[in-house]
BARO-750127 format. One record per atom (N, C-alpha, C): x, y, z; atom name; residue in one letter; residue number from 1. Coordinates in pm, 1 decimal. Each point is the difference from the previous one (the first is absolute). Layout:
BEGIN
<rec x="X" y="Y" z="Z" kese="CA" vomar="A" sevex="NUM"/>
...
***
This chain:
BEGIN
<rec x="61.7" y="-120.5" z="21.9" kese="N" vomar="M" sevex="1"/>
<rec x="-64.9" y="109.3" z="-60.3" kese="CA" vomar="M" sevex="1"/>
<rec x="93.7" y="164.0" z="-1.2" kese="C" vomar="M" sevex="1"/>
<rec x="39.6" y="30.2" z="-84.5" kese="N" vomar="T" sevex="2"/>
<rec x="66.3" y="69.4" z="0.8" kese="CA" vomar="T" sevex="2"/>
<rec x="-102.1" y="186.1" z="49.8" kese="C" vomar="T" sevex="2"/>
<rec x="-96.5" y="13.6" z="-21.7" kese="N" vomar="Y" sevex="3"/>
<rec x="-50.6" y="130.8" z="14.9" kese="CA" vomar="Y" sevex="3"/>
<rec x="-115.1" y="-11.0" z="95.2" kese="C" vomar="Y" sevex="3"/>
<rec x="37.0" y="-65.7" z="115.1" kese="N" vomar="P" sevex="4"/>
<rec x="-125.3" y="15.0" z="102.8" kese="CA" vomar="P" sevex="4"/>
<rec x="-87.3" y="138.8" z="34.9" kese="C" vomar="P" sevex="4"/>
<rec x="35.6" y="112.5" z="10.6" kese="N" vomar="N" sevex="5"/>
<rec x="-51.6" y="83.0" z="16.3" kese="CA" vomar="N" sevex="5"/>
<rec x="-80.2" y="48.9" z="-130.6" kese="C" vomar="N" sevex="5"/>
<rec x="66.3" y="-23.1" z="-110.7" kese="N" vomar="E" sevex="6"/>
<rec x="-98.3" y="17.8" z="-132.8" kese="CA" vomar="E" sevex="6"/>
<rec x="-145.4" y="-73.3" z="-7.3" kese="C" vomar="E" sevex="6"/>
<rec x="33.6" y="-160.8" z="86.9" kese="N" vomar="I" sevex="7"/>
<rec x="-91.9" y="-77.9" z="-25.2" kese="CA" vomar="I" sevex="7"/>
<rec x="-120.6" y="24.9" z="119.3" kese="C" vomar="I" sevex="7"/>
<rec x="18.8" y="56.0" z="109.8" kese="N" vomar="F" sevex="8"/>
<rec x="-69.7" y="65.6" z="62.6" kese="CA" vomar="F" sevex="8"/>
<rec x="-81.2" y="131.3" z="-1.3" kese="C" vomar="F" sevex="8"/>
<rec x="81.4" y="91.8" z="-66.6" kese="N" vomar="F" sevex="9"/>
<rec x="-77.4" y="109.6" z="-85.0" kese="CA" vomar="F" sevex="9"/>
<rec x="-108.5" y="-42.7" z="-96.3" kese="C" vomar="F" sevex="9"/>
<rec x="30.8" y="-72.1" z="-67.1" kese="N" vomar="L" sevex="10"/>
<rec x="-83.4" y="-54.1" z="-105.2" kese="CA" vomar="L" sevex="10"/>
<rec x="-115.0" y="-32.8" z="70.6" kese="C" vomar="L" sevex="10"/>
<rec x="-9.5" y="-116.3" z="78.1" kese="N" vomar="I" sevex="11"/>
<rec x="-109.3" y="-65.0" z="49.8" kese="CA" vomar="I" sevex="11"/>
<rec x="-68.3" y="124.5" z="66.3" kese="C" vomar="I" sevex="11"/>
<rec x="68.7" y="80.0" z="85.8" kese="N" vomar="A" sevex="12"/>
<rec x="-61.3" y="116.4" z="61.4" kese="CA" vomar="A" sevex="12"/>
<rec x="-78.9" y="91.1" z="-72.0" kese="C" vomar="A" sevex="12"/>
<rec x="80.1" y="4.5" z="-133.0" kese="N" vomar="T" sevex="13"/>
<rec x="-74.1" y="132.1" z="-116.3" kese="CA" vomar="T" sevex="13"/>
<rec x="-105.4" y="-94.8" z="-51.9" kese="C" vomar="T" sevex="13"/>
<rec x="-43.7" y="-138.5" z="6.6" kese="N" vomar="L" sevex="14"/>
<rec x="-81.9" y="-78.0" z="-86.7" kese="CA" vomar="L" sevex="14"/>
<rec x="-130.9" y="31.9" z="60.9" kese="C" vomar="L" sevex="14"/>
<rec x="40.7" y="-23.1" z="160.8" kese="N" vomar="I" sevex="15"/>
<rec x="-91.3" y="-5.7" z="90.9" kese="CA" vomar="I" sevex="15"/>
<rec x="-50.7" y="163.3" z="-28.4" kese="C" vomar="I" sevex="15"/>
<rec x="96.3" y="86.2" z="43.0" kese="N" vomar="L" sevex="16"/>
<rec x="-106.8" y="195.3" z="-25.6" kese="CA" vomar="L" sevex="16"/>
<rec x="-26.5" y="31.4" z="-81.8" kese="C" vomar="L" sevex="16"/>
<rec x="38.8" y="-49.7" z="-122.1" kese="N" vomar="W" sevex="17"/>
<rec x="-53.3" y="-8.3" z="-110.1" kese="CA" vomar="W" sevex="17"/>
<rec x="-179.3" y="-36.2" z="-42.1" kese="C" vomar="W" sevex="17"/>
<rec x="1.8" y="-127.3" z="85.5" kese="N" vomar="G" sevex="18"/>
<rec x="-121.4" y="-19.3" z="-2.1" kese="CA" vomar="G" sevex="18"/>
<rec x="-120.9" y="83.6" z="86.2" kese="C" vomar="G" sevex="18"/>
<rec x="52.7" y="27.9" z="134.3" kese="N" vomar="M" sevex="19"/>
<rec x="-34.1" y="115.5" z="50.1" kese="CA" vomar="M" sevex="19"/>
<rec x="-36.3" y="110.4" z="-32.0" kese="C" vomar="M" sevex="19"/>
<rec x="50.3" y="60.5" z="-119.5" kese="N" vomar="V" sevex="20"/>
<rec x="33.1" y="92.1" z="-67.7" kese="CA" vomar="V" sevex="20"/>
<rec x="-167.5" y="-7.2" z="-113.2" kese="C" vomar="V" sevex="20"/>
<rec x="0.8" y="-169.8" z="-56.0" kese="N" vomar="I" sevex="21"/>
<rec x="-119.1" y="1.2" z="-117.1" kese="CA" vomar="I" sevex="21"/>
<rec x="-112.8" y="-45.4" z="87.8" kese="C" vomar="I" sevex="21"/>
<rec x="44.3" y="-22.0" z="99.4" kese="N" vomar="A" sevex="22"/>
<rec x="-164.5" y="-62.0" z="80.8" kese="CA" vomar="A" sevex="22"/>
<rec x="-45.8" y="117.6" z="45.3" kese="C" vomar="A" sevex="22"/>
<rec x="62.1" y="93.8" z="69.7" kese="N" vomar="S" sevex="23"/>
<rec x="-81.9" y="101.6" z="62.8" kese="CA" vomar="S" sevex="23"/>
<rec x="10.5" y="139.2" z="-112.2" kese="C" vomar="S" sevex="23"/>
<rec x="41.5" y="-18.8" z="-107.1" kese="N" vomar="N" sevex="24"/>
<rec x="-31.5" y="119.7" z="-96.8" kese="CA" vomar="N" sevex="24"/>
<rec x="-116.5" y="59.4" z="-21.3" kese="C" vomar="N" sevex="24"/>
<rec x="-160.0" y="-113.4" z="5.2" kese="N" vomar="P" sevex="25"/>
<rec x="-112.2" y="45.5" z="-11.1" kese="CA" vomar="P" sevex="25"/>
<rec x="-53.6" y="24.9" z="118.0" kese="C" vomar="P" sevex="25"/>
<rec x="63.2" y="9.7" z="129.1" kese="N" vomar="L" sevex="26"/>
<rec x="-21.8" y="131.3" z="91.2" kese="CA" vomar="L" sevex="26"/>
<rec x="49.6" y="124.7" z="-23.4" kese="C" vomar="L" sevex="26"/>
<rec x="109.0" y="0.0" z="-79.8" kese="N" vomar="A" sevex="27"/>
<rec x="48.2" y="129.6" z="5.3" kese="CA" vomar="A" sevex="27"/>
<rec x="-52.1" y="91.6" z="-125.7" kese="C" vomar="A" sevex="27"/>
<rec x="-38.2" y="-80.9" z="-112.9" kese="N" vomar="N" sevex="28"/>
<rec x="-76.0" y="68.2" z="-82.6" kese="CA" vomar="N" sevex="28"/>
<rec x="-140.8" y="64.1" z="-32.9" kese="C" vomar="N" sevex="28"/>
<rec x="-34.2" y="33.9" z="119.6" kese="N" vomar="H" sevex="29"/>
<rec x="-129.3" y="63.9" z="57.1" kese="CA" vomar="H" sevex="29"/>
<rec x="14.5" y="194.4" z="-21.1" kese="C" vomar="H" sevex="29"/>
<rec x="153.1" y="4.6" z="-33.4" kese="N" vomar="G" sevex="30"/>
<rec x="25.1" y="148.8" z="24.2" kese="CA" vomar="G" sevex="30"/>
<rec x="115.9" y="7.3" z="-28.3" kese="C" vomar="G" sevex="30"/>
<rec x="87.4" y="138.1" z="-2.3" kese="N" vomar="N" sevex="31"/>
<rec x="114.0" y="30.2" z="-56.9" kese="CA" vomar="N" sevex="31"/>
<rec x="134.3" y="-87.0" z="105.7" kese="C" vomar="N" sevex="31"/>
<rec x="77.0" y="-62.0" z="-50.5" kese="N" vomar="T" sevex="32"/>
<rec x="101.3" y="-55.2" z="68.9" kese="CA" vomar="T" sevex="32"/>
<rec x="53.2" y="72.9" z="129.1" kese="C" vomar="T" sevex="32"/>
<rec x="67.0" y="148.9" z="-77.8" kese="N" vomar="F" sevex="33"/>
<rec x="85.7" y="53.1" z="102.2" kese="CA" vomar="F" sevex="33"/>
<rec x="-122.5" y="104.8" z="95.7" kese="C" vomar="F" sevex="33"/>
<rec x="-114.9" y="-45.7" z="47.8" kese="N" vomar="Q" sevex="34"/>
<rec x="-61.4" y="21.0" z="135.5" kese="CA" vomar="Q" sevex="34"/>
<rec x="59.3" y="-74.7" z="101.9" kese="C" vomar="Q" sevex="34"/>
<rec x="-65.4" y="101.0" z="117.8" kese="N" vomar="P" sevex="35"/>
<rec x="86.1" y="-40.2" z="111.7" kese="CA" vomar="P" sevex="35"/>
<rec x="-78.5" y="-146.4" z="61.1" kese="C" vomar="P" sevex="35"/>
<rec x="-118.5" y="-15.8" z="-97.5" kese="N" vomar="K" sevex="36"/>
<rec x="-90.2" y="-123.1" z="110.4" kese="CA" vomar="K" sevex="36"/>
<rec x="59.3" y="-119.1" z="-97.2" kese="C" vomar="K" sevex="36"/>
<rec x="78.1" y="39.3" z="-149.8" kese="N" vomar="N" sevex="37"/>
<rec x="74.6" y="-105.2" z="-70.3" kese="CA" vomar="N" sevex="37"/>
<rec x="186.5" y="-39.4" z="34.8" kese="C" vomar="N" sevex="37"/>
<rec x="33.4" y="84.8" z="126.1" kese="N" vomar="Y" sevex="38"/>
<rec x="149.3" y="6.6" z="15.5" kese="CA" vomar="Y" sevex="38"/>
<rec x="18.4" y="-135.6" z="42.9" kese="C" vomar="Y" sevex="38"/>
<rec x="-88.4" y="-76.1" z="43.1" kese="N" vomar="W" sevex="39"/>
<rec x="69.3" y="-175.3" z="45.4" kese="CA" vomar="W" sevex="39"/>
<rec x="33.2" y="-71.5" z="-113.8" kese="C" vomar="W" sevex="39"/>
<rec x="-72.5" y="13.6" z="-123.5" kese="N" vomar="F" sevex="40"/>
<rec x="25.4" y="-61.9" z="-142.8" kese="CA" vomar="F" sevex="40"/>
<rec x="108.5" y="41.5" z="-33.2" kese="C" vomar="F" sevex="40"/>
<rec x="39.5" y="116.0" z="11.8" kese="N" vomar="L" sevex="41"/>
<rec x="99.4" y="70.5" z="-81.3" kese="CA" vomar="L" sevex="41"/>
<rec x="156.5" y="-46.3" z="97.0" kese="C" vomar="L" sevex="41"/>
<rec x="-26.3" y="-10.2" z="99.3" kese="N" vomar="A" sevex="42"/>
<rec x="100.6" y="-52.8" z="161.6" kese="CA" vomar="A" sevex="42"/>
<rec x="30.0" y="-140.3" z="-75.1" kese="C" vomar="A" sevex="42"/>
<rec x="-129.0" y="-110.9" z="-31.7" kese="N" vomar="I" sevex="43"/>
<rec x="5.0" y="-142.8" z="-64.0" kese="CA" vomar="I" sevex="43"/>
<rec x="91.6" y="3.1" z="-101.9" kese="C" vomar="I" sevex="43"/>
<rec x="-18.7" y="48.0" z="-116.2" kese="N" vomar="A" sevex="44"/>
<rec x="54.7" y="60.6" z="-142.3" kese="CA" vomar="A" sevex="44"/>
<rec x="141.3" y="3.6" z="-20.2" kese="C" vomar="A" sevex="44"/>
<rec x="21.2" y="158.5" z="116.7" kese="N" vomar="F" sevex="45"/>
<rec x="162.9" y="-4.0" z="-6.1" kese="CA" vomar="F" sevex="45"/>
<rec x="48.1" y="-98.1" z="75.9" kese="C" vomar="F" sevex="45"/>
<rec x="-30.5" y="-58.4" z="55.7" kese="N" vomar="T" sevex="46"/>
<rec x="88.2" y="-137.4" z="109.5" kese="CA" vomar="T" sevex="46"/>
<rec x="-13.5" y="-114.2" z="-111.9" kese="C" vomar="T" sevex="46"/>
<rec x="-74.0" y="-53.4" z="-67.6" kese="N" vomar="A" sevex="47"/>
<rec x="-20.3" y="-108.9" z="-148.9" kese="CA" vomar="A" sevex="47"/>
<rec x="147.2" y="54.4" z="-69.8" kese="C" vomar="A" sevex="47"/>
<rec x="-19.5" y="133.8" z="-43.2" kese="N" vomar="T" sevex="48"/>
<rec x="118.8" y="39.0" z="-58.8" kese="CA" vomar="T" sevex="48"/>
<rec x="130.7" y="18.6" z="21.7" kese="C" vomar="T" sevex="48"/>
<rec x="30.3" y="15.9" z="155.3" kese="N" vomar="A" sevex="49"/>
<rec x="112.7" y="25.5" z="46.1" kese="CA" vomar="A" sevex="49"/>
<rec x="59.6" y="-161.8" z="13.7" kese="C" vomar="A" sevex="49"/>
<rec x="-104.6" y="-68.4" z="39.7" kese="N" vomar="F" sevex="50"/>
<rec x="68.5" y="-147.9" z="18.4" kese="CA" vomar="F" sevex="50"/>
<rec x="-7.0" y="-63.6" z="-141.8" kese="C" vomar="F" sevex="50"/>
<rec x="-25.3" y="65.6" z="-106.0" kese="N" vomar="T" sevex="51"/>
<rec x="13.7" y="-36.2" z="-164.5" kese="CA" vomar="T" sevex="51"/>
<rec x="123.3" y="24.9" z="-58.6" kese="C" vomar="T" sevex="51"/>
<rec x="16.2" y="146.7" z="46.4" kese="N" vomar="F" sevex="52"/>
<rec x="152.1" y="27.7" z="-14.7" kese="CA" vomar="F" sevex="52"/>
<rec x="153.1" y="-62.5" z="41.6" kese="C" vomar="F" sevex="52"/>
<rec x="-39.5" y="-40.8" z="197.2" kese="N" vomar="F" sevex="53"/>
<rec x="77.8" y="-36.2" z="48.5" kese="CA" vomar="F" sevex="53"/>
<rec x="5.3" y="-195.1" z="-65.8" kese="C" vomar="F" sevex="53"/>
<rec x="-76.9" y="-44.6" z="-52.4" kese="N" vomar="A" sevex="54"/>
<rec x="-5.9" y="-112.9" z="-70.0" kese="CA" vomar="A" sevex="54"/>
<rec x="95.7" y="-36.8" z="-87.5" kese="C" vomar="A" sevex="54"/>
<rec x="5.4" y="146.4" z="-72.8" kese="N" vomar="I" sevex="55"/>
<rec x="68.1" y="6.9" z="-155.8" kese="CA" vomar="I" sevex="55"/>
<rec x="110.8" y="63.0" z="-7.4" kese="C" vomar="I" sevex="55"/>
<rec x="20.0" y="62.1" z="126.2" kese="N" vomar="A" sevex="56"/>
<rec x="139.0" y="125.3" z="-27.4" kese="CA" vomar="A" sevex="56"/>
<rec x="90.5" y="-99.8" z="17.3" kese="C" vomar="A" sevex="56"/>
<rec x="69.7" y="-84.6" z="32.3" kese="N" vomar="S" sevex="57"/>
<rec x="104.5" y="-55.4" z="-35.0" kese="CA" vomar="S" sevex="57"/>
<rec x="44.3" y="-90.4" z="-102.5" kese="C" vomar="S" sevex="57"/>
<rec x="-94.0" y="-1.9" z="-107.2" kese="N" vomar="A" sevex="58"/>
<rec x="-1.0" y="-89.3" z="-96.2" kese="CA" vomar="A" sevex="58"/>
<rec x="-7.1" y="110.2" z="-104.9" kese="C" vomar="A" sevex="58"/>
<rec x="-80.1" y="134.9" z="26.3" kese="N" vomar="V" sevex="59"/>
<rec x="17.3" y="116.9" z="-117.8" kese="CA" vomar="V" sevex="59"/>
<rec x="67.1" y="88.4" z="28.2" kese="C" vomar="V" sevex="59"/>
<rec x="15.9" y="60.9" z="117.1" kese="N" vomar="N" sevex="60"/>
<rec x="77.8" y="125.3" z="40.5" kese="CA" vomar="N" sevex="60"/>
<rec x="-5.4" y="25.0" z="128.0" kese="C" vomar="N" sevex="60"/>
<rec x="126.4" y="71.0" z="57.6" kese="N" vomar="L" sevex="61"/>
<rec x="-28.3" y="10.1" z="124.1" kese="CA" vomar="L" sevex="61"/>
<rec x="-54.3" y="156.2" z="62.2" kese="C" vomar="L" sevex="61"/>
<rec x="-43.6" y="42.9" z="-138.3" kese="N" vomar="A" sevex="62"/>
<rec x="-63.1" y="104.0" z="53.6" kese="CA" vomar="A" sevex="62"/>
<rec x="-104.6" y="2.1" z="-2.0" kese="C" vomar="A" sevex="62"/>
<rec x="-92.8" y="-97.5" z="-43.8" kese="N" vomar="L" sevex="63"/>
<rec x="-127.4" y="-5.0" z="50.8" kese="CA" vomar="L" sevex="63"/>
<rec x="-20.4" y="-3.8" z="169.8" kese="C" vomar="L" sevex="63"/>
<rec x="69.8" y="-44.6" z="108.5" kese="N" vomar="L" sevex="64"/>
<rec x="-23.2" y="57.1" z="77.7" kese="CA" vomar="L" sevex="64"/>
<rec x="-20.8" y="120.3" z="80.9" kese="C" vomar="L" sevex="64"/>
<rec x="64.5" y="76.6" z="-74.5" kese="N" vomar="T" sevex="65"/>
<rec x="-38.4" y="163.0" z="34.3" kese="CA" vomar="T" sevex="65"/>
<rec x="-160.6" y="-50.8" z="-59.2" kese="C" vomar="T" sevex="65"/>
<rec x="-83.9" y="-12.3" z="-77.8" kese="N" vomar="F" sevex="66"/>
<rec x="-166.3" y="2.1" z="19.4" kese="CA" vomar="F" sevex="66"/>
<rec x="-8.4" y="-113.6" z="83.3" kese="C" vomar="F" sevex="66"/>
<rec x="13.9" y="-74.0" z="-9.3" kese="N" vomar="A" sevex="67"/>
<rec x="-51.4" y="-81.9" z="139.4" kese="CA" vomar="A" sevex="67"/>
<rec x="23.1" y="-1.3" z="120.1" kese="C" vomar="A" sevex="67"/>
<rec x="107.6" y="106.1" z="46.8" kese="N" vomar="N" sevex="68"/>
<rec x="-2.0" y="40.8" z="135.0" kese="CA" vomar="N" sevex="68"/>
<rec x="-89.3" y="122.6" z="8.6" kese="C" vomar="N" sevex="68"/>
<rec x="-50.6" y="104.1" z="-147.8" kese="N" vomar="T" sevex="69"/>
<rec x="-75.4" y="120.7" z="12.9" kese="CA" vomar="T" sevex="69"/>
<rec x="-131.8" y="-90.9" z="9.8" kese="C" vomar="T" sevex="69"/>
<rec x="-57.9" y="-34.2" z="-67.3" kese="N" vomar="C" sevex="70"/>
<rec x="-138.9" y="-154.4" z="22.4" kese="CA" vomar="C" sevex="70"/>
<rec x="-23.3" y="-16.6" z="120.6" kese="C" vomar="C" sevex="70"/>
<rec x="117.7" y="-53.2" z="52.1" kese="N" vomar="I" sevex="71"/>
<rec x="-40.6" y="-56.4" z="169.3" kese="CA" vomar="I" sevex="71"/>
<rec x="-5.9" y="92.7" z="67.7" kese="C" vomar="I" sevex="71"/>
<rec x="58.9" y="163.8" z="-11.6" kese="N" vomar="V" sevex="72"/>
<rec x="-53.2" y="124.7" z="101.0" kese="CA" vomar="V" sevex="72"/>
<rec x="-146.7" y="47.7" z="-83.0" kese="C" vomar="V" sevex="72"/>
<rec x="-13.1" y="-30.2" z="-88.6" kese="N" vomar="A" sevex="73"/>
<rec x="-140.4" y="78.9" z="-60.6" kese="CA" vomar="A" sevex="73"/>
<rec x="-72.6" y="-92.7" z="43.4" kese="C" vomar="A" sevex="73"/>
<rec x="-13.8" y="-165.0" z="1.8" kese="N" vomar="G" sevex="74"/>
<rec x="-108.0" y="-64.9" z="99.4" kese="CA" vomar="G" sevex="74"/>
<rec x="-18.9" y="29.7" z="144.8" kese="C" vomar="G" sevex="74"/>
<rec x="122.1" y="2.3" z="7.2" kese="N" vomar="N" sevex="75"/>
<rec x="-25.7" y="75.8" z="185.0" kese="CA" vomar="N" sevex="75"/>
<rec x="-59.8" y="120.7" z="1.3" kese="C" vomar="N" sevex="75"/>
<rec x="36.7" y="69.3" z="-88.8" kese="N" vomar="L" sevex="76"/>
<rec x="-70.7" y="135.3" z="6.3" kese="CA" vomar="L" sevex="76"/>
<rec x="-117.3" y="9.7" z="-24.3" kese="C" vomar="L" sevex="76"/>
<rec x="-71.0" y="-45.2" z="-87.1" kese="N" vomar="Y" sevex="77"/>
<rec x="-125.9" y="10.6" z="-65.0" kese="CA" vomar="Y" sevex="77"/>
<rec x="-57.3" y="-63.5" z="146.4" kese="C" vomar="Y" sevex="77"/>
<rec x="28.4" y="-124.3" z="47.1" kese="N" vomar="M" sevex="78"/>
<rec x="-36.0" y="-67.0" z="123.9" kese="CA" vomar="M" sevex="78"/>
<rec x="-52.9" y="86.7" z="120.9" kese="C" vomar="M" sevex="78"/>
<rec x="120.7" y="79.6" z="12.5" kese="N" vomar="A" sevex="79"/>
<rec x="-22.2" y="66.2" z="103.0" kese="CA" vomar="A" sevex="79"/>
<rec x="-65.3" y="169.5" z="4.8" kese="C" vomar="A" sevex="79"/>
<rec x="-26.2" y="28.4" z="-173.6" kese="N" vomar="L" sevex="80"/>
<rec x="-152.6" y="114.7" z="9.9" kese="CA" vomar="L" sevex="80"/>
<rec x="-77.4" y="-84.8" z="-17.3" kese="C" vomar="L" sevex="80"/>
<rec x="-7.4" y="-116.6" z="-34.0" kese="N" vomar="F" sevex="81"/>
<rec x="-136.5" y="-71.6" z="24.3" kese="CA" vomar="F" sevex="81"/>
<rec x="-34.1" y="-13.7" z="138.9" kese="C" vomar="F" sevex="81"/>
<rec x="69.4" y="-4.7" z="72.1" kese="N" vomar="C" sevex="82"/>
<rec x="-71.8" y="-26.8" z="165.3" kese="CA" vomar="C" sevex="82"/>
<rec x="-1.8" y="149.8" z="36.0" kese="C" vomar="C" sevex="82"/>
<rec x="94.0" y="100.8" z="-29.4" kese="N" vomar="R" sevex="83"/>
<rec x="-23.2" y="127.0" z="42.6" kese="CA" vomar="R" sevex="83"/>
<rec x="-183.6" y="70.5" z="-36.0" kese="C" vomar="R" sevex="83"/>
<rec x="1.5" y="-77.4" z="-128.0" kese="N" vomar="F" sevex="84"/>
<rec x="-175.7" y="83.6" z="-69.6" kese="CA" vomar="F" sevex="84"/>
<rec x="-104.2" y="-58.6" z="45.8" kese="C" vomar="F" sevex="84"/>
<rec x="53.0" y="-142.2" z="97.3" kese="N" vomar="L" sevex="85"/>
<rec x="-102.8" y="-56.4" z="64.4" kese="CA" vomar="L" sevex="85"/>
<rec x="-100.0" y="111.5" z="102.5" kese="C" vomar="L" sevex="85"/>
<rec x="147.3" y="32.1" z="100.5" kese="N" vomar="R" sevex="86"/>
<rec x="-62.7" y="140.0" z="74.4" kese="CA" vomar="R" sevex="86"/>
<rec x="-47.5" y="113.1" z="-33.9" kese="C" vomar="R" sevex="86"/>
<rec x="66.0" y="57.1" z="-165.8" kese="N" vomar="R" sevex="87"/>
<rec x="-25.8" y="153.4" z="38.2" kese="CA" vomar="R" sevex="87"/>
<rec x="18.9" y="-45.1" z="-167.9" kese="C" vomar="R" sevex="87"/>
<rec x="-71.1" y="165.9" z="-46.2" kese="N" vomar="P" sevex="88"/>
<rec x="-27.1" y="-8.7" z="-83.8" kese="CA" vomar="P" sevex="88"/>
<rec x="101.7" y="23.4" z="-122.6" kese="C" vomar="P" sevex="88"/>
<rec x="47.9" y="6.1" z="-106.7" kese="N" vomar="E" sevex="89"/>
<rec x="118.3" y="37.6" z="-84.2" kese="CA" vomar="E" sevex="89"/>
<rec x="-0.3" y="176.6" z="-43.2" kese="C" vomar="E" sevex="89"/>
<rec x="118.1" y="46.5" z="-14.6" kese="N" vomar="V" sevex="90"/>
<rec x="20.8" y="126.7" z="-14.6" kese="CA" vomar="V" sevex="90"/>
<rec x="12.7" y="3.5" z="-159.7" kese="C" vomar="V" sevex="90"/>
<rec x="-70.1" y="76.6" z="-42.8" kese="N" vomar="K" sevex="91"/>
<rec x="60.0" y="23.9" z="-173.9" kese="CA" vomar="K" sevex="91"/>
<rec x="145.0" y="19.7" z="-22.8" kese="C" vomar="K" sevex="91"/>
<rec x="39.1" y="76.9" z="68.0" kese="N" vomar="T" sevex="92"/>
<rec x="151.4" y="20.2" z="-37.6" kese="CA" vomar="T" sevex="92"/>
<rec x="74.5" y="-62.9" z="36.9" kese="C" vomar="T" sevex="92"/>
<rec x="-34.5" y="-163.6" z="26.3" kese="N" vomar="F" sevex="93"/>
<rec x="114.6" y="-65.9" z="51.5" kese="CA" vomar="F" sevex="93"/>
<rec x="-21.9" y="-119.2" z="-94.4" kese="C" vomar="F" sevex="93"/>
<rec x="-38.6" y="8.6" z="-133.7" kese="N" vomar="K" sevex="94"/>
<rec x="2.5" y="-112.6" z="-105.2" kese="CA" vomar="K" sevex="94"/>
<rec x="125.4" y="-30.2" z="-56.7" kese="C" vomar="K" sevex="94"/>
<rec x="110.2" y="111.9" z="-50.0" kese="N" vomar="L" sevex="95"/>
<rec x="89.6" y="-42.7" z="-63.6" kese="CA" vomar="L" sevex="95"/>
<rec x="125.4" y="3.0" z="125.6" kese="C" vomar="L" sevex="95"/>
<rec x="-41.8" y="20.2" z="115.8" kese="N" vomar="L" sevex="96"/>
<rec x="101.8" y="-23.8" z="50.8" kese="CA" vomar="L" sevex="96"/>
<rec x="81.0" y="-107.0" z="79.3" kese="C" vomar="L" sevex="96"/>
<rec x="-103.8" y="-86.4" z="-54.9" kese="N" vomar="P" sevex="97"/>
<rec x="80.1" y="-168.5" z="26.6" kese="CA" vomar="P" sevex="97"/>
<rec x="57.2" y="-29.9" z="-107.1" kese="C" vomar="P" sevex="97"/>
<rec x="-24.5" y="71.4" z="-130.6" kese="N" vomar="L" sevex="98"/>
<rec x="81.9" y="-44.4" z="-115.8" kese="CA" vomar="L" sevex="98"/>
<rec x="126.0" y="68.0" z="0.8" kese="C" vomar="L" sevex="98"/>
<rec x="-19.4" y="96.0" z="30.6" kese="N" vomar="F" sevex="99"/>
<rec x="123.6" y="88.3" z="-2.2" kese="CA" vomar="F" sevex="99"/>
<rec x="101.9" y="-43.8" z="116.0" kese="C" vomar="F" sevex="99"/>
<rec x="-20.2" y="-38.1" z="112.6" kese="N" vomar="A" sevex="100"/>
<rec x="57.5" y="-108.1" z="80.1" kese="CA" vomar="A" sevex="100"/>
<rec x="53.8" y="-121.1" z="-39.9" kese="C" vomar="A" sevex="100"/>
<rec x="-21.9" y="-64.9" z="-86.5" kese="N" vomar="L" sevex="101"/>
<rec x="4.9" y="-140.9" z="-89.8" kese="CA" vomar="L" sevex="101"/>
<rec x="118.0" y="8.2" z="-61.5" kese="C" vomar="L" sevex="101"/>
<rec x="-31.2" y="149.1" z="-81.0" kese="N" vomar="F" sevex="102"/>
<rec x="87.2" y="4.7" z="-121.6" kese="CA" vomar="F" sevex="102"/>
<rec x="183.8" y="49.7" z="89.9" kese="C" vomar="F" sevex="102"/>
<rec x="30.7" y="67.2" z="110.9" kese="N" vomar="I" sevex="103"/>
<rec x="48.4" y="65.9" z="91.6" kese="CA" vomar="I" sevex="103"/>
<rec x="60.7" y="-108.2" z="-12.0" kese="C" vomar="I" sevex="103"/>
<rec x="-60.6" y="-93.2" z="87.9" kese="N" vomar="F" sevex="104"/>
<rec x="70.0" y="-156.5" z="100.4" kese="CA" vomar="F" sevex="104"/>
<rec x="61.2" y="-71.5" z="-172.8" kese="C" vomar="F" sevex="104"/>
<rec x="-79.2" y="-11.6" z="-56.9" kese="N" vomar="G" sevex="105"/>
<rec x="115.1" y="-68.3" z="-143.4" kese="CA" vomar="G" sevex="105"/>
<rec x="88.7" y="76.7" z="-25.1" kese="C" vomar="G" sevex="105"/>
<rec x="7.1" y="143.6" z="-4.7" kese="N" vomar="L" sevex="106"/>
<rec x="94.7" y="20.1" z="-44.1" kese="CA" vomar="L" sevex="106"/>
<rec x="167.2" y="1.7" z="49.1" kese="C" vomar="L" sevex="106"/>
<rec x="-40.7" y="22.3" z="175.6" kese="N" vomar="V" sevex="107"/>
<rec x="53.8" y="-15.0" z="111.7" kese="CA" vomar="V" sevex="107"/>
<rec x="72.3" y="-109.9" z="24.2" kese="C" vomar="V" sevex="107"/>
<rec x="-102.9" y="-162.7" z="2.1" kese="N" vomar="F" sevex="108"/>
<rec x="24.4" y="-138.8" z="-30.4" kese="CA" vomar="F" sevex="108"/>
<rec x="106.8" y="-10.8" z="-149.7" kese="C" vomar="F" sevex="108"/>
<rec x="-4.6" y="36.4" z="-100.5" kese="N" vomar="E" sevex="109"/>
<rec x="44.6" y="-29.7" z="-102.9" kese="CA" vomar="E" sevex="109"/>
<rec x="159.1" y="98.7" z="29.8" kese="C" vomar="E" sevex="109"/>
<rec x="-17.8" y="76.1" z="21.9" kese="N" vomar="Y" sevex="110"/>
<rec x="150.2" y="53.2" z="57.6" kese="CA" vomar="Y" sevex="110"/>
<rec x="86.4" y="-34.9" z="63.5" kese="C" vomar="Y" sevex="110"/>
<rec x="-45.4" y="-48.2" z="142.1" kese="N" vomar="L" sevex="111"/>
<rec x="97.1" y="-101.9" z="79.0" kese="CA" vomar="L" sevex="111"/>
<rec x="-9.1" y="-100.3" z="-73.1" kese="C" vomar="L" sevex="111"/>
<rec x="-82.5" y="-97.2" z="-34.2" kese="N" vomar="R" sevex="112"/>
<rec x="28.3" y="-144.3" z="-69.1" kese="CA" vomar="R" sevex="112"/>
<rec x="124.7" y="65.2" z="-93.6" kese="C" vomar="R" sevex="112"/>
<rec x="-2.5" y="90.7" z="-74.2" kese="N" vomar="Q" sevex="113"/>
<rec x="132.1" y="-14.8" z="-133.5" kese="CA" vomar="Q" sevex="113"/>
<rec x="107.5" y="37.1" z="98.6" kese="C" vomar="Q" sevex="113"/>
<rec x="29.1" y="91.3" z="103.8" kese="N" vomar="R" sevex="114"/>
<rec x="125.4" y="9.2" z="80.0" kese="CA" vomar="R" sevex="114"/>
<rec x="67.3" y="-127.2" z="65.5" kese="C" vomar="R" sevex="114"/>
***
């Protein structure tokens, strides 16, 4: 077994994409980027991250930047979903998570290159 981590991530990826496909009808009742659907974005970002982790060593190690950014995005959107369960969404807050993820990706890639 030369790639045990890749096999683990492949199995976890298949399970996560199954969850995304199974829960897609629940999220299709409105816009995906609404606070009530942030849980769906969290699952989709986590599945994407595990996909990148599974193929990074075979394709290119630069995919690790995308994988780690997607992991952070999944955690961020799950935290936002939990926050918006108690409080209403602030309208000026919509672009802040995307900006934060972009900055995280740039910093992570810079550190990975060093």
